[in-house]
C-alpha positions as CSV (number, residue, x, y, z in Angstrom):
1,M,47.2,-115.4,56.3
2,D,49.4,-113.4,58.7
3,R,50.1,-109.9,57.3
4,M,53.8,-110.0,58.1
5,L,54.3,-113.3,56.3
6,A,52.3,-112.0,53.3
7,D,54.5,-108.9,53.1
8,E,57.7,-111.1,53.1
9,I,56.3,-113.3,50.4
10,I,55.2,-110.3,48.4
11,L,58.7,-108.8,48.7
12,V,60.3,-112.0,47.3
13,L,57.8,-112.1,44.5
14,K,58.5,-108.4,43.6
15,T,62.2,-109.1,43.4
16,Q,61.5,-112.1,41.1
17,W,59.1,-110.0,39.1
18,K,61.8,-107.3,38.6
19,V,64.3,-109.9,37.4
20,S,61.8,-111.6,35.0
21,D,60.7,-108.2,33.6
22,A,64.3,-107.1,33.1
23,M,65.1,-110.3,31.2
24,G,62.1,-109.9,29.0
25,M,60.2,-112.8,30.5
26,K,56.8,-111.1,30.2
27,E,54.6,-114.2,30.9
28,Q,56.7,-115.1,34.0
29,A,56.4,-111.5,35.2
30,K,52.6,-111.5,34.7
31,Y,52.3,-114.8,36.6
32,L,54.4,-113.4,39.5
33,G,52.2,-110.3,39.6
34,E,49.0,-112.4,39.8
35,L,50.5,-114.6,42.5
36,A,51.4,-111.5,44.6
37,D,47.8,-110.3,44.3
38,R,46.6,-113.7,45.5
39,V,48.8,-113.4,48.5
40,R,47.6,-109.8,49.1
41,V,43.9,-110.9,49.0
42,A,44.6,-113.9,51.2
43,S,46.0,-111.6,53.9
44,G,43.1,-109.1,53.6
45,Q,44.9,-106.5,51.4
46,E,43.7,-105.0,48.1
47,P,45.1,-106.4,44.8
48,Q,47.5,-104.0,43.0
49,N,47.8,-105.6,39.6
50,K,44.6,-105.0,37.7
């Protein structure tokens, strides 16, 4: 996956994660974090949510 595309997707997921976290939607926030890591790995980056 192209790095620039991955960074844009990750930015959107981070924004959604912040909203979900602020609303107390912990499972949704966890899922978004895992999804962001999948995008990172697909673009050759290291996962951040361990």
